[in-house]
C-alpha positions as CSV (number, residue, x, y, z in Angstrom):
1,X,0.2,-0.3,-0.3
2,X,1.2,4.0,-1.1
3,X,1.0,5.0,2.4
4,X,2.8,2.2,4.1
5,X,5.6,2.8,1.9
6,X,5.4,6.4,2.2
7,X,6.0,6.1,5.9
8,X,8.3,3.8,5.8
9,X,10.3,6.6,3.7
10,X,10.0,9.1,5.6
11,X,10.6,7.6,8.9
12,X,8.9,10.0,10.9
13,X,8.3,9.3,15.0
14,X,4.0,9.7,14.3
15,X,2.1,10.5,11.7
16,X,-2.0,12.3,12.4
17,X,-4.9,11.8,10.5
18,X,-4.1,15.2,8.8
19,X,-0.6,13.7,8.0
20,X,-2.1,10.4,5.8
21,X,-4.5,12.5,4.0
22,X,-1.8,14.0,2.5
23,X,0.1,10.9,1.6
24,X,-2.2,9.6,0.1
25,X,-5.2,11.8,-1.4
26,X,-8.0,10.4,0.6
27,X,-11.3,11.5,1.9
28,X,-11.9,11.5,4.9
29,X,-14.2,9.2,5.2
30,X,-12.3,6.3,3.3
31,X,-8.8,7.5,4.7
32,X,-10.8,6.5,8.6
33,X,-12.2,3.4,7.0
34,X,-8.3,2.8,6.0
35,X,-7.0,3.3,9.6
36,X,-8.8,1.3,11.1
37,X,-8.8,-1.5,8.8
38,X,-5.0,-1.3,9.3
39,X,-5.1,-1.0,13.2
40,X,-7.0,-4.2,13.3
41,X,-5.1,-5.6,11.4
42,X,-1.8,-4.4,13.1
43,X,0.2,-2.5,10.3
44,X,-0.8,0.6,12.4
45,X,-0.3,0.9,16.1
46,X,-2.8,4.2,17.0
47,X,-0.3,6.2,19.6
48,X,-3.5,8.6,20.5
49,X,-6.6,10.0,19.5
50,X,-5.6,10.9,15.6
51,X,-2.2,9.6,15.9
52,X,-0.3,6.4,14.6
53,X,2.6,4.9,13.4
54,X,3.9,1.8,11.6
55,X,3.4,-1.0,14.4
56,X,7.0,-2.0,13.3
57,X,8.9,0.7,14.6
58,X,10.5,1.2,17.7
59,X,8.5,3.1,19.8
60,X,10.8,6.4,21.1
61,X,8.3,8.4,23.3
62,X,10.2,10.9,24.5
63,X,11.1,11.3,20.6
64,X,6.8,11.2,19.5
65,X,5.8,13.5,22.6
66,X,8.6,15.9,21.8
67,X,7.2,16.6,18.6
68,X,3.3,16.5,18.9
69,X,3.9,18.7,22.3
70,X,6.0,21.6,20.7
71,X,8.0,23.1,21.6
72,X,9.5,21.5,24.4
73,X,12.4,19.9,25.3
74,X,13.5,17.1,27.5
75,X,14.7,18.9,31.2
76,X,13.9,18.7,34.7
77,X,14.4,14.8,36.3
78,X,14.4,13.2,32.9
79,X,17.8,14.9,31.7
80,X,19.1,15.4,34.2
81,X,18.8,11.4,35.2
82,X,19.1,10.5,31.5
83,X,22.9,12.9,31.4
84,X,24.3,10.8,34.8
85,X,23.7,13.8,37.4
86,X,20.4,12.2,39.8
87,X,20.8,9.0,40.2
88,X,17.3,8.1,40.4
89,X,15.4,6.6,37.2
90,X,12.0,9.2,36.8
91,X,9.3,6.7,35.9
92,X,7.4,10.1,33.6
93,X,9.6,11.5,31.4
94,X,9.1,15.4,32.2
95,X,9.1,18.2,29.6
96,X,9.7,21.8,29.5
97,X,7.5,23.9,27.9
98,X,6.1,27.3,26.9
99,X,2.9,25.9,26.4
100,X,0.0,24.9,29.5
101,X,1.2,22.4,32.1
102,X,0.0,19.0,31.0
103,X,0.5,14.8,31.2
104,X,-0.6,13.1,28.8
105,X,0.1,8.8,28.7
106,X,2.0,7.0,25.6
107,X,2.1,3.4,25.0
108,X,2.2,3.0,28.9
109,X,5.2,6.3,29.7
110,X,3.6,8.5,31.2
111,X,4.8,12.7,30.3
112,X,4.3,16.4,31.8
113,X,5.5,19.2,30.6
114,X,6.0,22.2,32.9
115,X,5.2,25.6,32.0
116,X,8.3,27.4,32.0
117,X,8.0,31.6,31.1
118,X,9.7,32.1,27.6
119,X,12.4,34.3,28.9
120,X,13.5,31.0,31.0
121,X,13.4,28.6,27.7
122,X,16.1,28.8,26.5
123,X,19.3,25.5,27.2
124,X,18.3,23.3,25.1
125,X,20.2,21.7,21.8
126,X,19.1,18.3,19.3
127,X,20.3,14.3,20.2
128,X,19.0,11.8,17.6
129,X,16.1,13.6,16.6
130,X,15.3,15.8,20.8
131,X,15.0,19.1,22.3
132,X,17.5,18.2,25.4
133,X,18.4,20.8,28.3
134,X,21.6,21.0,28.4
135,X,24.0,20.0,32.2
136,X,23.4,22.8,34.0
137,X,19.8,23.8,32.1
138,X,18.8,21.1,33.1
139,X,19.8,21.9,36.5
140,X,18.5,25.8,36.5
141,X,15.4,24.1,35.6
142,X,15.1,21.5,38.4
143,X,16.1,24.0,40.7
144,X,13.1,26.4,40.0
145,X,11.0,24.4,40.5
146,X,12.0,23.5,44.0
147,X,11.8,26.9,44.4
148,X,8.4,27.0,43.9
149,X,7.0,24.2,46.0
150,X,7.1,21.9,42.9
151,X,9.4,19.3,43.1
152,X,12.0,17.8,45.5
153,X,15.6,17.6,44.8
154,X,19.1,16.8,47.1
155,X,22.3,18.1,45.8
156,X,24.3,16.9,48.1
157,X,23.3,13.5,45.9
158,X,24.0,14.9,42.7
159,X,27.2,14.2,40.1
160,X,28.2,17.7,39.1
161,X,31.6,17.1,38.3
162,X,31.1,17.6,35.0
163,X,28.6,20.9,35.1
164,X,30.4,23.7,33.3
165,X,30.4,26.3,36.1
166,X,30.5,29.0,34.2
167,X,27.5,28.3,31.6
168,X,25.8,27.3,35.5
169,X,26.2,31.1,36.2
170,X,25.5,32.6,33.6
171,X,22.6,30.4,33.2
172,X,21.6,31.1,36.2
173,X,21.5,35.1,35.8
174,X,18.6,34.4,33.9
175,X,16.0,32.6,36.5
176,X,14.2,34.4,39.4
177,X,15.9,36.5,41.9
178,X,14.1,33.8,45.2
179,X,15.7,30.8,43.4
180,X,19.5,32.0,44.7
181,X,19.9,30.4,47.2
182,X,19.2,26.7,45.9
183,X,22.0,28.6,43.8
184,X,24.1,29.3,45.6
185,X,24.2,26.2,47.8
186,X,24.7,23.9,44.0
187,X,28.0,25.9,43.1
188,X,29.2,25.1,46.1
189,X,29.3,21.3,44.5
190,X,30.3,22.0,41.2
191,X,32.9,19.7,39.9
192,X,32.5,17.1,43.4
193,X,30.9,13.2,42.8
194,X,28.2,12.4,45.4
195,X,29.2,12.9,49.0
196,X,29.0,9.5,51.3
197,X,25.9,8.1,52.1
198,X,26.8,8.5,56.0
199,X,26.3,12.0,55.5
200,X,23.7,13.1,56.5
201,X,22.0,15.0,53.6
202,X,20.3,18.2,53.2
203,X,16.4,17.8,51.7
204,X,15.2,20.7,49.7
205,X,11.1,21.0,48.4
206,X,8.2,19.7,49.2
207,X,6.9,16.8,46.5
208,X,9.1,13.7,46.2
209,X,10.9,13.0,42.4
210,X,8.4,10.8,40.5
């Protein structure tokens, strides 16, 4: 079928109904009948309402979420864990966005988009098809939420040996003044690995990492 061949050739993470209407030229009713048939025969996988991908394609939840809720970038706990700064592995994929905060579920994986002000939406790059915060920015994004009582963070257990001190300082200057106490605390540990478990950790924030 031409639709399947074209979807394979384009190698995208997902396709909307509108995308497939352009590919096939089918009228809405005929296209939806075709999609229902292809989904029932396991040729297509329905990711969410009006969104499909080829069933044989690997499902990359982060890439699909990043594309579906644009603009956004992977940050907070997910980016910190991926970059080796945070030892815990969060079960929620966490993104920053300038759009309204939103929670979704893709293929059994929870995804959370947290709204940032437009002037804080910076410090990210494209890696393997996903926009992700630089380590320094992911850390500052997390501190920003901690300062607002929306996250918790054990600063002394972070692996900060690879944090760029100059970049962290430059980015920190763009954050509100009420984040400064946490920023100052983090700066004490930049360039170090986590302290021993026998040392009592200092916990900040009100909510557990999810």
